[in-house]
C-alpha positions in Angstrom: 23.7 46.1 -24.7 26.4 43.2 -24.1 26.5 44.0 -20.1 21.9 44.6 -20.9 21.8 40.7 -22.7 24.9 39.5 -19.8 22.2 40.5 -17.3 19.3 38.7 -19.5 21.0 35.7 -19.7 22.0 35.1 -16.2 18.8 36.4 -15.0 17.0 33.8 -17.3 19.6 31.1 -15.5 18.7 32.1 -12.0 15.4 31.4 -12.8 15.6 27.9 -14.5 17.9 26.9 -11.7 15.1 27.9 -9.1 13.0 27.0 -10.8 14.3 23.2 -11.4 14.5 23.0 -7.7 11.3 24.1 -7.0 10.1 21.3 -4.3 6.6 20.5 -4.7 4.8 18.2 -2.0 1.9 15.8 -2.6 0.6 12.6 -1.3 1.4 9.2 -3.2 -0.5 6.2 -2.9 -0.3 4.1 0.3 -1.9 0.4 -0.6 -1.0 -1.9 -3.6 -1.5 0.3 -7.4 -3.8 -2.3 -9.4 -3.6 -0.3 -12.7 -1.0 2.0 -14.3 -2.0 3.7 -17.4 0.1 5.8 -19.5 -2.0 8.5 -22.4 -1.5 8.3 -25.5 1.3 10.7 -25.8 3.0 9.6 -23.0 2.9 12.8 -21.1 0.4 11.6 -18.1 -0.3 8.7 -15.8 -3.0 7.1 -14.6 -2.6 5.0 -11.7 -5.3 3.4 -9.3 -4.6 1.8 -5.3 -6.7 -0.7 -3.9 -8.0 -0.1 -0.4 -8.3 3.6 -0.4 -9.8 3.5 -3.5 -8.0 6.4 -5.2 -7.2 7.3 -9.1 -3.9 10.0 -9.4 -2.8 11.6 -12.9 0.3 12.7 -12.5 3.0 14.8 -15.2 5.3 11.5 -16.7 8.2 14.0 -17.2 8.7 15.9 -13.3 6.8 13.2 -10.9 3.8 16.3 -10.1 0.6 15.0 -9.4 -1.8 17.2 -11.5 -5.4 15.7 -9.9 -6.0 12.8 -7.5 -9.9 11.7 -6.6 -11.6 9.4 -4.1 -13.2 6.3 -6.1 -16.1 4.7 -3.1 -19.0 6.6 -4.2 -18.9 5.1 -7.3 -19.5 1.6 -5.0 -23.5 0.7 -4.6 -25.4 -0.6 -2.2 -23.0 -2.7 0.2 -21.0 -4.2 -2.9 -17.0 -3.7 -2.6 -15.8 -3.4 -6.6 -12.3 -2.2 -7.3 -11.7 0.0 -10.7 -10.0 -2.3 -13.8 -9.4 -0.6 -16.7 -9.1 3.5 -17.8 -8.7 4.8 -21.4 -8.3 8.8 -22.5 -10.1 10.2 -25.2 -9.2 10.9 -28.5 -8.8 14.6 -27.6 -7.2 14.0 -24.3 -10.0 16.1 -23.1 -11.8 13.1 -20.8 -10.9 9.4 -18.8 -13.2 6.4 -18.6 -13.3 4.1 -16.1 -14.3 1.0 -15.6 -15.2 -1.0 -12.3 -15.5 -4.2 -10.9 -19.5 -3.5 -10.2 -20.2 -3.2 -14.0 -20.1 0.8 -14.3 -18.2 3.2 -16.0 -17.2 6.4 -14.7 -16.7 9.9 -16.6 -13.5 12.0 -15.7 -12.6 15.6 -16.7 -9.0 14.6 -17.6 -8.1 18.4 -16.6 -9.7 18.6 -13.7 -10.1 15.2 -12.4 -14.0 16.3 -11.9 -15.8 12.8 -12.2 -18.9 13.4 -14.5 -21.1 10.9 -14.7 -21.2 7.0 -13.9 -23.3 4.7 -15.9 -24.7 1.0 -15.9 -23.4 -1.3 -18.4 -23.3 -5.0 -17.1 -24.2 -6.5 -13.5 -20.5 -6.8 -12.8 -16.8 -7.3 -14.7 -16.1 -4.6 -16.6 -13.2 -6.3 -19.0 -12.3 -3.2 -20.9 -13.3 -0.2 -22.5 -11.8 2.5 -25.1 -13.5 6.0 -26.8 -14.9 5.3 -30.5 -11.8 7.5 -32.5 -15.0 10.0 -32.9 -15.0 10.0 -29.2 -19.1 10.2 -29.1 -18.7 6.6 -27.9 -17.0 4.1 -25.5 -17.0 0.8 -25.8 -16.9 -1.4 -23.4 -17.0 -5.3 -22.8 -18.0 -7.5 -19.8 -17.7 -10.7 -18.6 -20.6 -11.0 -15.6 -20.4 -14.1 -13.5 -23.6 -15.0 -14.3 -24.3 -14.5 -17.7 -22.7 -14.5 -21.1 -19.7 -11.8 -21.8 -21.4 -8.9 -23.9 -19.9 -6.0 -25.4 -21.7 -2.5 -25.2 -22.3 1.3 -26.4 -22.3 3.9 -24.4 -22.4 7.5 -25.0 -20.0 9.9 -23.6 -22.5 12.8 -23.7 -24.5 11.2 -21.1 -23.4 7.2 -20.1 -26.4 5.8 -21.3 -25.9 3.0 -23.8 -27.6 2.9 -26.6 -26.5 -0.5 -28.0 -25.9 -4.6 -27.2 -23.6 -6.2 -29.8 -24.6 -9.6 -31.0 -22.3 -12.3 -30.9 -20.5 -14.5 -28.3 -17.7 -11.8 -27.3 -16.0 -14.1 -24.8 -13.7 -12.5 -22.8 -12.2 -9.2 -23.9 -9.5 -7.4 -22.9 -8.4 -5.1 -25.5 -9.7 -3.2 -28.4 -9.0 -1.4 -31.5 -11.0 -0.3 -35.0 -10.5 -0.1 -38.0 -11.9 1.3 -41.6 -12.6 4.8 -39.9 -14.2 3.2 -36.8 -17.2 1.1 -38.1 -15.2 -2.1 -37.4 -14.1 -2.7 -33.7 -12.0 -5.1 -33.5 -11.4 -7.1 -30.1 -8.6 -9.2 -28.5 -9.7 -11.9 -26.0 -8.6 -13.6 -23.2 -8.1 -16.8 -25.3 -5.5 -15.1 -27.4 -8.1 -14.5 -30.4 -8.9 -11.5 -32.1 -12.7 -11.3 -32.7 -14.8 -8.4 -35.7 -17.9 -6.6 -34.8 -20.1 -4.3 -37.4 -21.0 -1.4 -35.1 -23.2 0.0 -37.5 -25.2 -3.5 -37.2 -24.2 -4.4 -34.3 -23.5 -7.5 -35.6 -20.7 -10.1 -35.1 -18.7 -10.4 -38.5 -17.8 -14.6 -39.5 -19.5 -15.2 -36.5 -20.3 -18.4 -37.7 -16.3 -19.0 -38.4 -15.1 -17.5 -35.0 -12.9 -19.1 -32.5 -15.1 -20.9 -29.8 -14.2 -18.9 -26.7 -11.1 -21.0 -24.8 -11.7 -19.3 -21.4 -14.7 -17.3 -20.5 -13.2 -15.9 -17.2 -9.7 -16.4 -15.4 -8.1 -14.7 -12.2 -4.5 -14.5 -13.9 -5.0 -12.1 -17.2 -1.9 -13.0 -18.7 -2.5 -12.7 -22.7 -1.4 -9.3 -24.6 -2.3 -7.2 -27.3 -0.5 -4.8 -29.4 -2.6 -1.9 -30.0 -3.7 -2.3 -33.3 -4.5 -6.5 -32.1 -1.9 -7.8 -34.8 0.3 -9.1 -32.4 -0.5 -11.1 -29.7 1.3 -12.3 -26.3 0.3 -15.1 -24.4 1.6 -17.5 -21.7 1.3 -20.9 -23.4 3.1 -23.2 -20.3 4.6 -22.9 -17.2 7.9 -21.5 -18.2 7.0 -20.1 -21.6 5.2 -16.7 -23.5 4.6 -17.3 -27.5 4.5 -14.3 -29.2 2.8 -14.3 -32.4 0.5 -12.4 -35.6 -3.0 -12.9 -34.7 -4.0 -12.6 -38.9 -1.9 -14.9 -39.8 -1.4 -17.3 -36.8 1.9 -17.2 -36.9 4.6 -17.6 -34.3 6.8 -15.3 -34.1 8.6 -15.7 -31.2 8.6 -18.1 -28.3 10.1 -16.8 -25.2 11.3 -18.4 -22.1 9.6 -16.6 -18.9 9.1 -18.1 -15.6 7.1 -16.6 -12.5 3.8 -17.3 -10.6 2.3 -14.7 -13.2 3.6 -13.9 -15.8 2.9 -10.3 -17.5 3.5 -8.8 -21.0 2.5 -5.5 -22.9 3.1 -4.7 -26.5 4.2 -1.2 -28.3 2.3 0.5 -30.6 3.9 -0.6 -33.9 4.1 -4.8 -32.3 8.1 -3.9 -32.3 8.7 -3.5 -28.5 7.4 -6.5 -26.2 8.1 -6.3 -22.2 7.4 -9.4 -20.2 8.5 -10.3 -15.9 9.9 -12.8 -14.7 11.2 -14.0 -10.9 13.7 -10.9 -10.2 12.8 -7.7 -12.5 11.2 -7.0 -16.3 12.7 -8.5 -19.9 12.2 -5.0 -23.1 12.8 -7.4 -26.3 13.1 -5.5 -29.1 11.3 -8.2 -31.4 12.6 -6.2 -34.7 16.2 -6.3 -34.2 16.1 -9.1 -31.7 18.3 -7.4 -29.2 17.4 -7.7 -25.3 17.4 -5.9 -22.1 16.8 -6.7 -18.1 14.9 -4.3 -16.2 15.6 -5.3 -12.2 12.6 -5.3 -10.6 12.5 -2.5 -8.0 11.7 -3.8 -4.2 8.0 -5.0 -3.6 6.9 -2.6 -7.0 5.5 -5.0 -10.2 1.5 -5.6 -8.7 0.7 -4.0 -12.4 3.2 -2.4 -15.5 2.2 -0.5 -18.2 4.4 0.4 -21.5 4.5 3.6 -23.3 2.8 3.1 -26.9 6.1 4.3 -28.7 7.2 1.6 -26.3 10.3 3.9 -24.7 9.0 4.4 -21.1 7.9 1.3 -18.8 5.5 2.0 -15.2 5.3 -0.7 -12.9 3.0 0.1 -9.6 4.0 -0.7 -6.5 2.1 -3.8 -3.7 1.2 -2.8 -0.8 4.1 -1.7 1.7 5.6 -0.2 -1.0 3.3 1.8 -3.5 5.1 3.7 -5.0 5.7 3.9 -9.3 8.5 3.6 -11.0 9.4 4.6 -14.6 12.0 3.4 -16.7 13.3 4.1 -20.1 13.4 0.9 -22.2 16.6 2.5 -24.4 18.9 3.2 -21.6 17.3 1.3 -18.6 17.4 4.2 -16.6 14.7 4.4 -13.9 13.3 7.0 -11.7 10.1 7.5 -9.0 6.6 9.0 -8.9 6.4 9.5 -5.0 5.0 12.0 -2.5 7.0 14.6 -1.2 7.8 14.2 1.5 6.3 10.8 1.5 6.1 9.2 4.9 6.9 11.3 7.5 9.4 9.1 9.0 11.0 11.6 12.1 10.0 15.1 12.8 12.2 17.7 15.2 13.2 21.3 15.9 16.2 23.1 16.9 16.9 24.1 20.0 15.7 27.6 19.3 12.8 26.8 17.9 13.2 28.1 14.4 13.7 25.7 12.1 11.6 22.4 11.8 13.3 19.0 10.5 11.1 16.7 8.7 12.2 13.3 7.0 10.4 11.3 4.2 9.9 8.6 2.5 11.5 9.9 0.0 15.0 9.5 0.9 15.4 13.2 1.8 15.4 15.1 4.8 13.8 18.7 4.9 14.4 22.1 6.7 11.5 24.7 7.3 11.5 28.0 8.9 9.2 27.0 11.5 7.5 30.3 12.0 7.0 30.8 8.0 6.5 26.9 6.9 7.9 27.7 4.1 10.7 25.0 2.1 14.6 26.3 3.3 16.9 23.8 2.1 16.8 19.6 1.2 19.3 17.1 2.4 19.7 14.1 0.3 22.1 11.1 0.4 20.4 8.3 2.2 19.1 5.3 0.1 16.7 4.0 2.1 13.0 5.8 3.4 14.7 8.8 6.6 12.9 7.1 9.8 14.6 9.3 12.8 16.2 12.4 13.1 17.6 14.8 16.0 19.1 18.0 16.7 21.8 18.0 19.5 21.6 20.5 22.4 23.2 23.9 20.1 21.5 23.4 17.2 24.2 23.1 15.7 24.5 19.3 14.2 21.2 17.1 13.1 21.6 13.3 13.2 19.5 11.8 10.6 18.8 7.6 10.2 17.4 5.6 7.5 15.6 2.5 7.3 18.9 0.3 6.7 20.2 1.4 9.8 22.7 4.0 8.1 23.5 7.7 10.0 24.6 10.6 8.2 25.6 13.4 10.5 25.2 16.7 9.2 26.4 20.4 8.9 22.5 21.2 8.3 23.4 25.0 7.8 25.7 24.6 5.1 23.9 21.6 4.0 26.9 19.4 4.0 27.2 15.7 5.2 30.3 15.3 8.4 30.0 11.3 8.7 27.9 8.7 7.9 27.8 5.3 10.1 26.7 2.4 10.3 24.9 0.8 13.4 24.6 -2.7 11.6 22.9 -5.8 13.5 20.9 -7.6 11.3 17.1 -6.1 10.6 17.7 -2.4 10.1 14.4 -0.7 11.8 15.4 2.4 13.5 13.4 3.7 16.2 15.0 6.5 18.2 17.3 9.0 18.3 18.3 11.4 20.7 21.0 13.3 22.1 22.6 14.0 25.5 21.8 17.1 27.0 25.1 17.8 27.5 26.0 17.2 23.8 28.8 14.8 24.4 27.0 11.6 23.2 23.9 10.5 21.1 22.1 7.0 21.4 20.0 5.3 18.7 17.7 2.6 18.9 17.4 0.1 16.4 15.2 -3.3 15.6 16.1 -4.2 19.5 19.5 -3.2 20.3 20.6 0.5 21.7 24.1 2.0 20.8 25.6 5.2 22.0 28.3 7.2 20.1 31.2 9.6 20.5 29.8 13.1 19.4 33.9 14.3 19.4 34.5 11.9 17.4 31.7 9.5 15.9 33.1 6.7 16.7 31.0 4.2 18.7 31.1 4.2 22.8 29.0 1.1 23.7 26.4 -1.0 23.0 23.6 -1.4 25.7 23.2 -5.5 26.0 21.7 -7.2 29.2 23.5 -10.2 30.3 20.1 -12.6 30.1 19.1 -13.8 27.4 15.6 -13.5 25.9 13.1 -16.0 24.4 9.5 -14.6 22.5 6.9 -17.2 22.0 4.9 -16.9 19.1 2.2 -20.1 18.9 4.2 -23.0 18.6 7.5 -20.9 16.8 10.2 -19.4 19.2 12.5 -17.1 18.7 15.5 -16.7 21.4 18.1 -13.6 21.6 20.9 -13.4 23.6 20.0 -10.3 25.3 16.7 -8.8 26.0 15.2 -6.9 23.5 14.8 -2.7 23.9 12.0 -1.1 23.2 13.2 2.6 24.3 15.9 4.5 25.8 16.8 7.3 26.9 19.0 9.3 28.5 19.0 10.5 32.4 21.4 13.0 34.9 22.7 14.9 31.7 23.9 11.8 29.6 25.5 10.2 32.6 23.2 7.1 32.8 20.5 5.5 30.0 17.7 4.7 30.9 15.9 1.3 28.4 12.5 -0.2 28.4 12.0 -3.4 27.5 10.6 -7.1 26.2 9.8 -8.4 29.2 8.9 -5.4 31.0 11.7 -4.6 33.2 12.6 -0.9 32.9 16.3 -0.5 33.7 19.3 2.2 34.5 22.8 1.6 33.3 25.8 3.6 33.2 26.5 5.4 30.4 30.4 5.5 29.9 30.5 1.9 31.3 27.1 0.2 30.0 27.4 -1.2 33.7 23.5 -2.2 34.9 22.6 -0.5 37.6 19.0 -0.9 38.1 16.2 -3.2 37.0 12.4 -2.9 37.9 10.0 -5.0 36.9 6.8 -2.7 35.9 4.9 -5.3 34.0 4.3 -7.7 31.2 5.9 -5.6 28.4 7.4 -2.5 28.5 6.9 -1.2 24.0 8.2 2.4 24.8 8.7 5.3 27.6 9.7 8.5 28.1 11.2 10.8 31.0 9.1 13.3 33.0 12.2 15.1 34.8 14.9 12.9 35.6 12.3 10.8 38.2 9.7 9.2 36.6 8.8 8.1 32.9 5.5 7.0 31.5 5.5 3.6 30.1 2.3 1.9 28.3 2.6 -1.2 29.8 0.8 -5.3 28.4 0.0 -6.6 25.1 -0.5 -4.0 22.6 -4.6 -4.6 22.4 -4.5 -3.8 26.5 -2.0 -1.7 27.4 -2.5 0.8 30.2 -0.2 4.5 30.4 1.6 4.3 33.4 3.7 6.2 35.3 6.8 5.0 37.3 8.9 6.3 40.2 12.5 6.2 38.2 14.0 5.2 42.5 11.1 2.9 43.5 9.4 1.2 39.8 6.4 2.2 42.1 3.7 3.6 40.2 2.4 6.9 40.5 -0.8 7.0 38.3 -2.7 5.1 35.9 -3.9 6.9 33.4 -7.6 6.4 31.4 -7.7 5.9 28.2 -10.4 4.6 25.4 -7.6 4.0 22.9 -7.5 0.0 21.7 -4.5 0.7 19.9 -0.9 -0.3 20.2 1.0 2.9 21.5 3.5 3.6 18.4 4.5 7.1 20.1 5.2 9.0 23.2 6.9 12.4 23.5 7.0 14.9 26.8 7.1 18.8 25.9 10.1 20.9 27.3 8.0 22.2 30.1 7.5 18.4 31.0 3.5 19.3 32.3 2.6 17.5 29.1 3.2 14.8 26.8 1.5 12.8 23.2 1.1 10.1 22.5 0.3 8.4 18.9 -1.3 4.8 18.6 -1.3 2.4 15.5 -5.0 3.7 14.6 -3.8 7.1 13.5 -5.4 8.6 17.5 -3.1 11.8 17.8 -3.8 12.6 22.1 -2.7 16.3 24.6 -2.1 14.7 28.2 -1.3 16.3 31.3 1.3 14.5 33.8 -0.8 15.3 36.6 -4.1 14.0 35.1 -5.5 11.0 34.3 -7.7 11.4 31.3 -5.8 12.8 28.3 -6.5 16.5 27.3 -8.2 16.1 23.6 -7.8 14.4 20.5 -6.6 15.6 17.2 -7.7 15.3 13.6 -4.8 14.4 11.4 -7.5 12.0 9.1 -6.3 8.4 8.5 -2.5 7.6 9.8 -0.6 5.5 11.6 3.4 5.3 12.5 2.9 8.7 13.3 6.2 11.7 14.5 5.6 14.1 17.0 7.4 17.1 18.5 7.0 19.6 21.1 8.4 23.3 19.5 10.8 24.3 22.7 9.0 26.8 24.0 6.4 23.4 24.4 3.2 25.9 22.9 2.9 24.3 19.5 3.7 20.8 18.3 4.1 19.0 14.9 2.8 15.5 13.2 2.9 13.6 11.1 3.1 9.8 9.7 1.7 7.7 7.3 -0.9 10.1 6.2 1.7 11.8 4.3 0.8 15.1 5.4 2.4 17.3 8.1 0.6 19.2 10.7 0.8 22.0 13.3 -1.6 21.9 16.7 -1.6 24.5 19.5 -1.2 22.7 22.3 -3.4 25.1 24.3 -6.4 25.2 22.5 -6.0 22.5 20.2 -7.1 24.5 17.1 -4.6 23.6 13.9 -2.5 26.2 12.5 -0.8 24.5 9.9 -1.1 21.8 6.9 1.3 21.2 4.5 -1.2 19.3 2.2 -4.8 20.5 2.1 -7.3 17.9 2.4 -9.1 16.5 -0.6 -13.1 18.3 -0.8 -15.4 15.9 -2.8 -17.7 17.4 -5.4 -21.6 17.5 -5.1 -22.2 14.7 -7.5 -19.7 12.7 -5.6 -21.1 13.9 -1.4 -24.7 12.8 -3.4 -23.5 9.3 -4.6 -21.5 8.8 -1.7 -25.3 9.4 0.0 -27.0 6.9 -2.3 -24.8 4.5 -1.3 -24.7 4.9 2.8 -28.7 4.5 2.0 -28.3 1.4 0.2 -25.7 0.2 2.5 -28.6 0.3 5.7 -31.2 -0.8 3.4 -28.9 -4.0 3.2 -28.7 -4.2 6.7 -32.3 -3.7 7.2 -32.9 -6.9 5.2 -30.3 -9.5 7.0 -31.6 -8.3 10.5 -34.6 -9.4 9.5 -33.4 -12.0 7.7 -31.6 -13.2 10.6 -34.9 -12.8 12.6 -37.4 -14.7 10.4 -34.0 -17.7 10.4 -34.8 -18.2 14.7 -37.9 -18.9 13.6 -37.1 -21.4 11.3 -34.1 -22.9 11.8 -35.1 -25.3 14.9 -37.2 -27.4 12.3 -34.9 -27.0 9.4 -31.9 -28.3 11.4 -33.3 -31.6 12.3 -32.9 -32.7 8.4 -29.1 -32.0 8.3 -26.8 -34.8 9.6 -23.8 -37.0 9.7 -23.6 -40.2 9.8 -20.4 -42.8 10.0 -19.9 -44.1 7.0 -16.6 -46.3 7.1 -12.8 -46.9 8.2 -10.0 -46.1 5.5 -7.5 -43.8 5.3 -6.4 -40.1 4.2 -3.6 -38.0 3.7 -2.4 -35.2 6.0 -4.2 -31.4 4.8 -0.1 -30.4 5.1 0.8 -33.6 2.2 -2.0 -32.6 -0.2 -2.1 -29.5 -2.5 -4.2 -26.7 -1.8 -6.6 -27.1 -4.9 -8.3 -30.4 -4.7 -9.7 -32.6 -7.7 -13.2 -33.2 -5.4 -12.6 -37.1 -7.1 -13.4 -39.3 -4.6 -10.2 -41.0 -4.0 -9.3 -42.1 -0.3 -12.6 -41.9 0.7 -13.6 -45.0 -1.3 -10.7 -47.2 0.1 -12.7 -49.3 3.0 -10.1 -50.8 5.8 -10.5 -53.2 9.0 -10.7 -50.6 11.9 -7.4 -52.0 13.2 -5.6 -50.8 10.3 -7.1 -47.8 9.1 -5.8 -43.9 10.1 -9.0 -42.2 10.1 -12.9 -42.6 9.8 -15.2 -40.9 7.2 -18.4 -39.8 7.7 -20.9 -38.8 5.4 -22.7 -35.0 5.5 -26.4 -34.9 3.8 -28.4 -32.0 4.2 -31.7 -32.5 3.0 -33.2 -28.8 4.3 -33.1 -25.5 2.4 -30.5 -24.3 4.7 -27.0 -23.3 3.0 -25.1 -25.0 5.0 -21.4 -24.7 4.3 -18.5 -26.5 6.2 -14.8 -25.0 5.7 -12.7 -27.4 3.7 -9.5 -24.9 4.0 -9.3 -25.5 0.2 -9.7 -24.1 -2.9 -11.8 -26.1 -4.3 -15.2 -24.8 -3.7 -17.8 -27.0 -6.1 -19.1 -29.6 -2.4 -20.0 -27.1 0.7 -19.1 -30.2 3.1 -16.5 -32.0 4.6 -15.8 -35.6 3.6 -17.9 -37.7 1.8 -20.8 -35.3 0.2 -22.8 -36.3 -2.6 -19.9 -38.6 -3.9 -17.4 -36.2 -3.9 -14.0 -36.0 -1.5 -12.7 -32.6 0.3 -10.3 -33.0 2.9 
C-alpha cells in the first residue's frame, strides 16, 4: 500500500512540475497600451492598445491571454476613435467598453465574442459601469459640441432607455447607493453629484457645485470605487487626497511629473501615485509608503486592483508590455507574448533543431520536424536579437539588446561562457561562425568583432583607418571609423568581407584585421550576403531608393541589378545553403524569394503585418522559417511557396465584426465621394472668392524669435502693437483679412488654435 501511495505522489509531483513548465505561445501588444483594468476579483485584466486597436483579456495569475479581439470595426465612416473605458458586469459574464466615437460595445467576457454596438453620444464616452442588477449600463459622455450627459442603456440590446436630467459635468467615475436606486458620479473637477435613477432627476441640483472643467486632456483626478475619497492634482508638484463627503483634506502628497496618475483602492486606504522615474504606493491608514520603479518606457496607463494588492502598468510605444507589481512586496513580473517579437532564428547544421530568440529574453529550441518545443534557455536580461549554431551544432551563441553574448551547451541546457561586446549603444545585427568553426563574428551598432572559439577571447575588432561623418539636416555626427553595415566570413574563415555606411565593400584578413581591398559599390551599403566565394548581393542607395546588386568581389563590377517593386528599406538578406536562392525582408514586412541568376523575385510570402524580420533556411534549402514584429513564426516550402506551419493561428473575426467592418468601409467610401464632389465644386468657386482674401502691410515693429517663445500662445496683442521706425525695427507686421466664405487657415506652429492666421488677425497676435 505504501508503495502505491508513494507512486501516486510521485506521479502527482511530476504532473505538477510538467504543468508548471508548460510554455504557451501567444502574441502580445505591439502598440501603446491606452487602458488596463482589473476585474473586481483581480483574476482578470483587460488591456487595450492604440494603433492596432486590440483588446486583450489576460489571466493575471500566469499571464496567459484568454482572448484577444480587433476593434477596427467599431469605427463608423472615416472617423478615428479609440476605446476610452471598460467595465465588468456584476456576474463577470460581460465586459462593456466605451469609445471616443460615442458608441458602447458589449463583449462576452468568457469567449471575447462581440455582442452589440449601441449609440450613446456624438463622441467622447468618459466612463461607464453596470447597474448592480446587471441589467443596465450607465454611461457618461462629454461631447465636444454639446453638454455633458449621462444615459442608461439596456444590456440585452444596447438601446438607450433614459437620459438623466441635470448638468453632470465631466464624469470620470460611477458608483451606486441605496440598492442601486441612487447614482453617484465623480467628476473631473473632483466633485461628486447624485441622481435618482428611477426619476432620472439630479438630487439637490440647485445646490450642486458648478462645473469647474468640462473637458481636459489630462485626466489627473481619481476616486475610490465608492467615491468617498478623491485624489486630485492641485498644483505643479502637489496631489491632494480628500474626503468628498466632508470636504476634509486627508493628505497632501508631493508629486512631480508631466502628468500625475493616481488610483485608489476599494476601501480608500491604498493610493498609487506616479512621479518621475516610477510610482509610490501609499497606505493612507498607516502613513507607510513604498517606491515602485517604473519599467523602461512603461506607465502610459495604470490600474490598481480593488483591494490594492496588485498594480498594473501598460507600456508605451516600443515597449508595449504589461507589468504587474505586488504592492506589499514590490515584486514585479511581466505579461508578454511568447516568444514575443522574434529576434533571431537559426537551424542546427543537421536541420533537426530550430532555435528562436524572443523579446521575452528567452531562447526556444524546437524539434524542426515536429514543430514541438523541446527546451528553453533562460538567462538574458534583455530581448534576444541574434543567434547562431557553430558548424558541428554543439554550441549556440546568442546576443541580446545590451550587447551581452551567451555561449550555450544547448543539449545540456547550460551556459558555457558570457561575453560583453561594449561599444556604447548595443544593437546586435548579426552572429556568424566561420566554416572551419574556429571563429565567430558579431556586428553590434556599426562595429564588428571577431572571437576565438577555443577560449572565447576577443581576437580582433575590425575598423577602418579613416573616419566618417553622417549629416542629417543641420546635424553632423562624427565617427572615428566608417560604421560597418554588414559582414561575413569568406575563404573558410581566412577573410572577412564587410559593407559600410560610405557605400564601400572591404575585404580583411581575419587574424591580423588588415584591410586588403576596398571597392566603392554605391552611396551606401546597409546589408550584404555572400553568394559562394566570389559574389555578394548588396542593396545600394538610400532606404527608399535601394536596388539589389550582384557584385563581383574581385573587381567590384556589378554583375546584375535585381528588379524589385518594394519601396521599403531592406532589413534582412539570407542565402540558401545551395547558393541558388536568397530571401529578402524589408521594413514593411514583405518577404520575397529570389534566384541569383534571375532579375525578378520569384514570389512573395504573406506573414501579415510585420517588420524587422529574421529569416533562416533549413540546411537542405527546401524550407525557410521567418518571424519578426508580428510575434509569430512561419515555415514555408521554398519550391511551392506553401505555408507549412505557423506557431500562432491567425485571428478569425466573427460574422458581426465582418458586417460592421463592411458598413464602415461603405461609409468611408461615401465620405470620400462627397469630398471629391466638394473639391470639384470648389475648383469652380475658389477663383472668385480668393480675391476677397488679402494680406496687407500694417507697420514696422519687433517680435521675438519663434524658438524663444512658449509653445502655447495667449493670442493677446503684445509685440504687434509696438510701432517702430523702419531703421529700428526687426520685423514687419502684416494684417490678414478673409472676407470670403473659404475656411482659410495658416499654420502658426502654436498650440493656440483660435485665430487661424499668422500675424495680426482681428486683433489677435500669433507668431
